[in-house]
C-alpha positions as CSV (number, residue, x, y, z in Angstrom):
1,M,109.8,47.4,156.1
2,T,109.9,49.9,159.0
3,R,108.4,49.2,162.4
4,R,105.5,51.5,161.7
5,E,104.8,49.8,158.3
6,F,104.9,46.4,160.0
7,L,102.5,47.6,162.7
8,E,100.1,49.1,160.2
9,A,100.0,45.8,158.3
10,S,99.6,43.6,161.4
11,L,97.0,45.7,163.0
12,A,95.0,46.0,159.8
13,S,94.9,42.2,159.5
14,A,93.9,41.8,163.1
15,L,90.8,44.0,163.1
16,L,87.9,42.6,165.1
17,P,85.2,41.4,162.8
18,S,81.9,43.2,162.7
19,P,78.6,41.3,162.8
20,A,78.1,41.7,159.1
21,G,81.7,40.9,158.3
22,L,84.5,43.1,157.0
23,L,84.9,43.9,153.3
24,D,88.1,42.8,151.5
25,P,88.5,45.8,149.1
26,N,90.7,43.8,146.8
27,R,87.7,41.7,145.8
28,L,86.1,44.7,144.2
29,P,87.0,45.7,140.7
30,K,89.5,48.5,140.7
31,F,89.4,51.8,138.9
32,V,85.7,51.8,137.9
33,D,84.8,55.2,139.5
34,R,86.0,58.6,138.5
35,L,88.0,60.6,141.1
36,S,85.5,63.1,142.6
37,I,86.6,66.7,143.2
38,P,85.3,68.4,146.3
39,P,82.9,71.2,145.5
40,R,83.9,74.8,146.0
41,A,82.3,76.7,148.9
42,R,80.3,79.8,148.0
43,S,79.8,82.9,150.1
44,I,76.2,83.6,151.2
45,G,76.7,87.3,151.6
46,I,78.6,90.0,153.6
47,R,78.7,90.4,157.4
48,N,80.7,93.1,159.1
49,K,82.3,93.9,155.7
50,F,83.7,90.3,155.3
51,P,82.4,87.5,153.0
52,L,80.4,85.0,155.0
53,Y,80.2,81.3,154.4
54,R,77.7,79.0,156.0
55,I,78.8,75.4,156.1
56,P,76.5,72.9,157.9
57,M,77.6,69.6,159.3
58,R,75.1,66.9,158.3
59,Q,74.7,63.1,158.2
60,I,74.9,62.1,154.5
61,E,75.1,59.0,152.4
62,R,77.5,58.6,149.5
63,K,78.8,55.8,147.4
64,I,82.5,55.1,147.8
65,H,82.5,52.4,145.1
66,R,80.2,51.5,142.2
67,D,79.5,48.0,143.6
68,L,78.8,49.0,147.2
69,P,75.6,50.5,148.7
70,A,75.8,54.1,149.8
71,T,77.8,54.6,153.0
72,R,76.5,56.6,156.0
73,M,79.0,59.3,157.0
74,W,79.1,62.8,158.3
75,G,80.1,65.6,156.0
76,F,79.9,69.4,155.4
77,D,76.8,70.3,153.5
78,A,76.4,67.3,151.3
79,A,80.0,66.4,150.9
80,S,82.9,64.5,152.6
81,P,85.5,65.8,152.1
82,G,83.7,69.0,152.6
83,P,83.6,72.0,150.2
84,T,86.9,73.6,149.5
85,I,87.2,77.2,150.8
86,E,89.3,79.4,148.6
87,A,90.7,82.6,150.0
88,R,93.1,85.4,149.0
89,R,96.1,86.4,151.2
90,G,95.2,89.5,153.3
91,E,91.4,89.2,152.6
92,P,89.6,88.0,155.8
93,L,86.5,86.0,155.7
94,L,83.9,84.5,158.2
95,V,82.6,80.9,158.3
96,E,79.5,79.9,160.2
97,W,80.0,76.3,161.2
98,A,76.5,74.9,161.9
99,N,76.0,71.6,163.7
100,E,73.0,69.9,162.0
101,L,74.1,66.3,162.9
102,P,71.9,63.7,164.7
103,Q,71.7,63.6,168.5
104,K,73.4,60.2,168.8
105,H,76.8,59.1,167.4
106,F,77.0,56.1,165.2
107,L,80.6,55.2,166.2
108,P,81.7,53.7,169.5
109,I,82.5,56.4,172.1
110,D,84.9,55.7,175.0
111,H,83.4,57.5,177.9
112,S,86.5,56.8,180.0
113,L,88.5,59.3,178.0
114,H,89.0,62.8,179.3
115,G,86.3,65.1,178.1
116,A,84.2,62.3,176.7
117,G,82.3,61.2,179.8
118,T,78.6,60.4,180.0
119,D,78.0,63.9,181.4
120,V,78.5,65.5,178.0
121,P,76.4,65.1,174.8
122,E,77.4,62.3,172.5
123,V,77.5,64.5,169.4
124,R,79.5,67.7,169.7
125,T,81.8,69.5,167.3
126,I,84.3,72.3,167.0
127,I,86.2,73.2,163.8
128,H,89.9,73.8,163.7
129,L,91.5,75.5,160.7
130,H,94.7,73.4,160.6
131,G,97.7,75.6,159.8
132,G,95.7,78.8,160.1
133,R,97.1,81.9,161.8
134,V,93.9,82.8,163.6
135,P,92.8,84.4,166.9
136,P,92.3,81.9,169.7
137,E,88.5,82.2,169.8
138,S,88.4,81.0,166.2
139,D,91.0,78.3,166.5
140,G,88.8,75.4,167.5
141,Y,89.8,74.9,171.1
142,P,88.8,71.3,171.9
143,E,86.7,72.2,174.9
144,N,84.7,74.8,173.0
145,W,82.5,72.3,171.3
146,F,78.9,72.9,170.4
147,T,75.9,70.5,169.9
148,P,73.3,69.8,167.2
149,G,71.1,72.8,166.6
150,K,74.0,75.3,167.5
151,S,76.5,77.1,165.3
152,V,79.6,79.3,165.8
153,V,81.2,81.9,163.5
154,S,84.9,81.8,163.0
155,F,87.1,84.7,161.7
156,Y,90.0,83.8,159.4
157,P,92.3,86.8,158.7
158,N,94.3,84.9,155.9
159,R,97.4,86.9,156.8
160,Q,99.8,84.2,155.7
161,D,101.6,82.9,152.7
162,A,99.7,81.0,149.9
163,T,99.3,77.4,150.9
164,M,96.7,74.6,151.3
165,L,95.3,74.4,154.8
166,W,92.5,72.1,155.9
167,Y,89.6,72.2,158.4
168,H,88.5,69.4,160.6
169,D,86.7,68.6,163.8
170,H,88.6,68.9,167.0
171,A,86.1,68.0,169.8
172,M,87.6,66.8,173.0
173,G,87.8,63.1,173.4
174,I,86.1,62.2,170.1
175,T,88.2,63.9,167.4
176,R,89.2,60.4,166.0
177,L,85.5,59.4,165.7
178,N,84.3,62.7,164.1
179,M,87.1,62.7,161.6
180,F,86.6,59.0,160.8
181,A,82.9,59.9,160.2
182,G,84.1,62.4,157.6
183,L,84.3,65.9,159.1
184,F,87.1,67.5,157.2
185,G,87.7,69.6,154.1
186,L,90.3,71.8,152.3
187,Y,91.1,75.5,152.6
188,V,93.3,77.1,150.0
189,I,95.0,80.5,150.3
190,R,96.3,82.1,147.1
191,D,98.4,85.2,146.5
192,E,100.0,87.1,143.6
193,E,103.5,85.8,144.2
194,E,102.5,82.2,143.7
195,G,100.1,83.1,140.8
196,A,103.0,84.7,138.9
197,L,104.9,81.4,138.8
198,D,102.7,79.9,136.1
199,L,102.2,76.6,137.9
200,P,99.6,74.2,136.6
201,K,96.2,75.6,137.4
202,G,92.5,75.2,136.7
203,S,91.6,71.7,135.6
204,Y,95.3,70.9,135.9
205,E,95.4,71.5,139.7
206,I,93.9,68.6,141.5
207,P,93.2,68.3,145.3
208,L,93.9,64.8,146.6
209,V,92.7,63.9,150.1
210,L,93.9,60.4,151.2
211,Y,92.5,58.4,154.2
212,D,91.9,54.8,155.1
213,R,88.8,53.2,156.3
214,S,87.4,49.7,157.3
215,I,84.2,48.9,155.4
216,R,81.6,46.3,156.2
217,N,80.2,44.1,153.5
218,D,77.0,46.2,153.6
219,G,79.1,49.3,152.7
220,Q,79.0,50.9,156.1
221,L,82.0,52.2,158.0
222,F,83.5,50.0,160.7
223,Y,85.6,51.4,163.5
224,P,87.1,48.7,165.7
225,V,87.0,48.5,169.5
226,S,89.1,47.0,172.2
227,G,88.1,43.9,174.1
228,D,86.9,46.0,177.1
229,P,83.3,47.3,176.6
230,A,83.9,50.0,179.2
231,K,87.0,51.2,177.5
232,P,86.6,50.6,173.7
233,W,89.5,53.0,172.7
234,I,92.2,51.5,170.5
235,S,95.7,52.8,170.3
236,E,95.8,53.3,166.5
237,F,93.6,52.6,163.5
238,F,94.6,51.1,160.1
239,G,92.0,50.3,157.6
240,E,92.3,48.1,154.4
241,A,90.4,50.5,152.2
242,I,92.3,53.7,151.1
243,L,90.0,56.4,149.7
244,A,91.0,59.3,147.5
245,N,88.6,62.2,147.8
246,G,86.1,59.8,149.2
247,T,86.2,57.1,146.5
248,L,87.8,53.6,146.7
249,F,90.1,52.8,143.8
250,P,89.2,55.8,141.6
251,F,90.6,56.8,138.2
252,L,91.5,60.2,136.8
253,E,91.8,60.9,133.1
254,V,94.8,63.2,132.4
255,E,96.6,64.6,129.4
256,P,100.2,63.8,128.7
257,R,101.4,67.0,130.5
258,Q,102.2,68.3,134.0
259,Y,99.6,68.3,136.8
260,R,99.7,69.9,140.2
261,F,98.4,67.7,143.0
262,R,97.5,69.4,146.4
263,M,97.8,66.3,148.7
264,L,96.6,65.8,152.3
265,N,96.9,62.8,154.6
266,A,93.6,62.9,156.5
267,S,94.0,59.4,158.0
268,N,93.6,58.8,161.7
269,S,96.9,57.0,162.1
270,R,98.2,55.7,158.8
271,F,101.4,57.1,157.2
272,Y,101.7,57.0,153.4
273,Y,104.7,56.0,151.4
274,L,103.7,57.1,148.0
275,S,105.2,56.1,144.7
276,L,104.2,55.6,141.0
277,S,103.9,52.3,139.2
278,N,106.0,53.6,136.3
279,K,108.8,54.6,138.7
280,R,108.7,58.2,137.7
281,P,109.6,60.6,140.5
282,F,107.5,63.2,142.2
283,R,108.6,66.8,142.0
284,Q,107.6,68.4,145.3
285,I,107.1,72.1,145.2
286,G,105.5,72.8,148.6
287,S,104.8,71.4,152.0
288,D,102.5,72.2,154.9
289,Q,102.9,76.0,154.8
290,G,103.5,76.8,151.2
291,L,106.1,76.6,148.5
292,L,109.6,75.3,149.0
293,T,112.6,77.3,147.7
294,A,112.9,75.1,144.7
295,P,111.4,71.8,143.3
296,V,112.6,68.7,145.0
297,V,112.8,65.4,143.1
298,I,111.8,62.4,145.2
299,E,110.9,58.8,144.3
300,R,109.0,58.0,147.4
301,L,106.9,60.5,149.2
302,T,106.3,60.0,153.0
303,M,103.2,61.7,154.5
304,A,102.2,61.5,158.1
305,P,98.7,62.3,159.3
306,G,98.0,66.0,159.0
307,E,100.9,66.6,156.5
308,R,100.4,68.2,153.1
309,A,102.5,67.9,150.0
310,D,102.3,70.1,146.9
311,V,103.6,67.9,144.0
312,V,103.8,68.1,140.2
313,L,103.5,64.9,138.1
314,D,104.4,64.9,134.5
315,F,102.5,62.3,132.4
316,A,104.2,63.2,129.1
317,S,106.2,60.0,129.0
318,A,103.1,57.9,129.7
319,R,101.1,59.0,126.7
320,G,98.3,56.5,126.0
321,G,99.2,54.4,129.1
322,R,98.1,54.0,132.7
323,V,100.0,54.9,135.9
324,V,98.9,53.8,139.4
325,L,99.6,55.8,142.6
326,G,100.2,53.5,145.5
327,S,101.5,53.2,149.0
328,D,103.5,50.0,149.4
329,R,101.0,47.1,148.8
330,Y,98.0,49.4,148.4
331,S,96.8,50.7,145.1
332,I,95.1,54.1,145.5
333,L,94.5,55.9,142.2
334,E,94.9,55.2,138.5
335,F,95.9,57.9,136.0
336,R,94.6,57.2,132.5
337,V,96.8,59.2,130.1
338,S,95.3,60.2,126.9
339,N,96.8,60.1,123.4
340,T,95.8,63.7,122.7
341,V,98.2,66.5,122.1
342,A,98.7,68.2,125.5
343,A,98.2,71.9,126.1
344,E,101.3,74.0,126.5
345,N,103.5,72.4,129.2
346,H,105.6,75.1,130.9
347,P,108.7,73.9,132.7
348,L,108.7,74.3,136.4
349,P,110.6,77.4,137.8
350,V,114.1,76.6,139.0
351,R,113.4,78.9,142.0
352,L,110.0,79.1,143.7
353,R,110.6,81.6,146.5
354,T,113.0,82.7,149.1
355,I,112.7,81.2,152.6
356,E,114.7,83.0,155.2
357,R,116.0,80.5,157.8
358,I,115.4,81.5,161.5
359,S,118.7,81.7,163.2
360,E,119.2,79.7,166.4
361,R,120.7,82.9,167.9
362,E,117.2,84.4,167.8
363,A,115.8,81.8,170.2
364,V,115.1,83.2,173.6
365,K,114.4,79.8,175.1
366,T,115.0,76.1,174.3
367,R,112.3,73.7,175.7
368,P,113.1,70.0,176.1
369,L,109.8,68.2,175.6
370,S,109.5,64.5,176.0
371,L,107.1,62.3,174.1
372,D,106.4,59.5,176.6
373,G,105.2,56.0,176.1
374,G,102.4,54.5,178.1
375,D,104.4,51.9,180.0
376,S,103.0,50.1,183.1
377,D,103.9,47.0,185.1
378,D,100.3,45.9,184.8
379,P,99.9,44.4,181.3
380,T,96.1,44.8,181.5
381,L,96.3,48.5,182.2
382,V,96.0,50.7,179.1
383,M,98.2,53.8,179.6
384,P,98.1,57.0,177.5
385,M,101.0,58.5,175.7
386,L,101.9,61.9,177.1
387,L,103.6,65.1,176.1
388,N,106.3,66.0,178.6
389,G,104.8,63.7,181.1
390,A,101.6,65.9,181.5
391,R,98.0,65.3,180.9
392,W,95.5,67.7,179.3
393,H,94.1,69.1,182.5
394,D,97.5,69.7,184.1
395,P,98.6,73.4,184.4
396,V,100.0,75.0,181.3
397,T,103.8,74.7,181.1
398,E,104.5,76.0,177.6
399,D,104.1,79.8,177.7
400,P,106.0,81.5,174.8
401,T,106.0,85.3,174.6
402,L,104.3,86.8,171.6
403,D,106.8,87.7,168.8
404,T,109.7,85.7,170.2
405,V,111.5,82.7,168.9
406,E,111.9,79.4,170.7
407,I,113.5,76.0,170.0
408,W,111.4,73.0,170.9
409,S,113.4,69.8,171.3
410,L,111.0,66.8,170.9
411,I,112.5,63.9,172.8
412,N,110.8,60.8,171.5
413,T,111.3,57.9,174.0
414,T,108.7,55.7,172.2
415,D,109.0,53.3,169.3
416,D,106.4,55.3,167.3
417,S,106.9,58.2,164.9
418,H,104.6,60.9,166.2
419,P,103.5,63.7,163.9
420,I,103.5,66.7,166.2
421,H,101.3,69.7,165.3
422,L,101.4,73.2,166.8
423,H,98.3,75.4,166.4
424,L,98.7,79.0,165.3
425,V,102.3,78.9,164.1
426,R,104.5,77.7,161.4
427,F,108.0,76.5,162.1
428,Q,111.2,75.2,160.5
429,I,112.9,71.8,161.3
430,L,116.4,72.2,162.5
431,D,117.6,68.5,162.8
432,R,117.0,65.1,164.2
433,R,119.5,63.2,166.4
434,P,119.5,59.7,167.9
435,F,120.0,59.4,171.7
436,D,120.3,56.7,174.4
437,V,116.7,56.2,175.5
438,F,117.6,54.0,178.5
439,T,119.9,56.7,179.9
440,Y,117.4,59.4,179.4
441,L,114.5,57.5,181.0
442,N,116.7,56.6,184.0
443,D,118.8,59.7,184.5
444,R,116.9,62.3,182.4
445,E,120.3,62.9,180.7
446,L,120.4,63.3,176.9
447,R,123.3,61.2,175.7
448,Y,123.5,61.4,171.9
449,T,124.7,58.4,170.0
450,A,125.3,59.9,166.6
451,A,125.6,63.3,164.8
452,A,122.5,65.4,164.1
453,V,120.8,64.9,160.7
454,P,119.4,67.9,158.9
455,P,115.8,67.7,157.5
456,E,115.2,66.2,154.0
457,A,115.1,68.8,151.2
458,N,111.3,68.5,151.0
459,E,111.0,69.2,154.8
460,A,113.2,72.3,154.6
461,G,110.3,74.8,154.0
462,W,107.7,76.1,156.4
463,K,105.9,73.3,158.3
464,D,103.1,72.9,160.9
465,V,103.5,69.1,161.4
466,V,106.8,67.4,162.1
467,R,107.5,63.7,162.2
468,A,109.2,63.2,165.6
469,E,110.9,59.9,164.8
470,P,111.4,57.1,167.4
471,R,114.4,57.3,169.7
472,M,115.4,60.7,168.2
473,V,115.5,64.3,169.4
474,T,113.7,66.4,166.8
475,R,114.4,70.1,167.0
476,I,112.1,72.7,165.6
477,I,112.5,76.5,165.7
478,V,109.3,78.5,166.0
479,R,108.4,82.2,165.9
480,F,105.2,82.7,168.0
481,E,103.5,85.4,166.0
482,G,100.0,86.6,165.1
483,F,98.0,86.4,168.3
484,A,98.3,85.9,172.1
485,G,96.0,83.4,173.8
486,R,95.3,79.8,174.5
487,Y,96.2,77.2,171.8
488,V,97.1,73.5,171.7
489,W,99.9,71.2,170.5
490,H,99.4,67.5,170.0
491,C,100.2,64.3,168.2
492,H,98.2,64.1,165.0
493,V,97.7,60.4,165.3
494,L,94.1,61.0,166.3
495,E,93.9,57.9,168.6
496,H,96.9,59.3,170.6
497,E,95.5,62.9,170.6
498,D,92.2,61.7,172.1
499,F,94.0,59.8,174.8
500,E,96.0,62.6,176.4
501,M,98.7,63.2,173.8
502,M,97.6,66.8,173.5
503,R,98.4,69.8,175.7
504,P,97.3,73.4,175.9
505,Y,99.9,76.2,175.5
506,E,99.6,79.9,176.1
507,V,101.1,82.7,174.0
508,V,101.5,85.6,176.3
509,K,102.1,89.3,175.6
510,A,105.4,90.8,176.7
511,H,105.1,92.8,179.9
């Protein structure tokens, strides 16, 4: 068991009890509800020559299990996850995000966090298209939030490769709460190149959004707090109930053939280590920013918060049986394989696409950027984790020039794996290398202790989230293309992000 897996298990078992008591999900019957599929968003018309979608944020109630009362949550329109937006490469669209939420939050706000003070409204939202190459005014900058009764229109050019992105709230200081409440959904970009590969499609292509929650016995969401009423923030959240597309322990009826699963880890903090009960492997065909060069066979799929995985599962060998998707001790989803004769089952292509590697020689700058722990001599003082020792409001220090390449060396001095996300751009992972943390913290000298390790095959495509592993230097190479302006980079453990592990950066035009 890794340190993170141990921490997840121990924190989940130590959650503070709610007045009504916390639900033990394992006391519920498993696999009695069908896997729900998020609805597809529909355009409401044309504005400025572009399709316009209007997607309101509302408080809703939905059942997450047959034997539980309906759960209050926040969603888009009447759904959480929200409706899936489907786009074509090179065909722009507009989305009006409308805040129709209540005036008061139903989750515990920590007003001591930056940007979440008592001087701002409790309920505020701003939507970020995660992985989207969009202009800065449409990126969902955390301080550009808006309140109930207001709306904003975002422009999405869709000038990027076919892939599955996702949208979610990004409001300063309360992202973890708004996401926990249910404010996220999928955004799929398609193109002719991917369509020509004859991958499983239609009813054989299934979106799968995974996230964990704590549930009270009355079916309501429970987000734990610290022991300090003035500072209720907790450092990470791990719940005992893992939902798939908003349902606890769902089942999916499948034919004995190949299916394509577009997977997202939408959890606040939890990493998933996915495997199948019949020990059959996953064949991963894509990652965050689209297809890999070729399918990769893996037995255990690791997904950090914010990461996506495009995988193909073949149920031909399980005809008439049942297969469970799980993450370590957690059962998530049961596949019920029919005895019917499957439709034509095309083999996966040997090659999916060509990905040109960015040469390190193209880099005009290498930035050493530390991921710092919140250490203090005072054990009662809760300290934030920081990026390069800076807080959100400190002056911008990362200022890449538009259309140039940089190498960012993420120096993780902590004992946590931090999933680091850069807005606007996609990147490639160069390598990871262990270093002497003590020497670095004392002398700011990088003393490596072993050779560099290249990324795993399923990480070798285009990414927008990278797992910066503990006591390692993780190097990524980035071309800053698309737009100039103010963006952000941050840890996608939402509790870390809300407590200063997020920084603005500025893409500047060449003089």
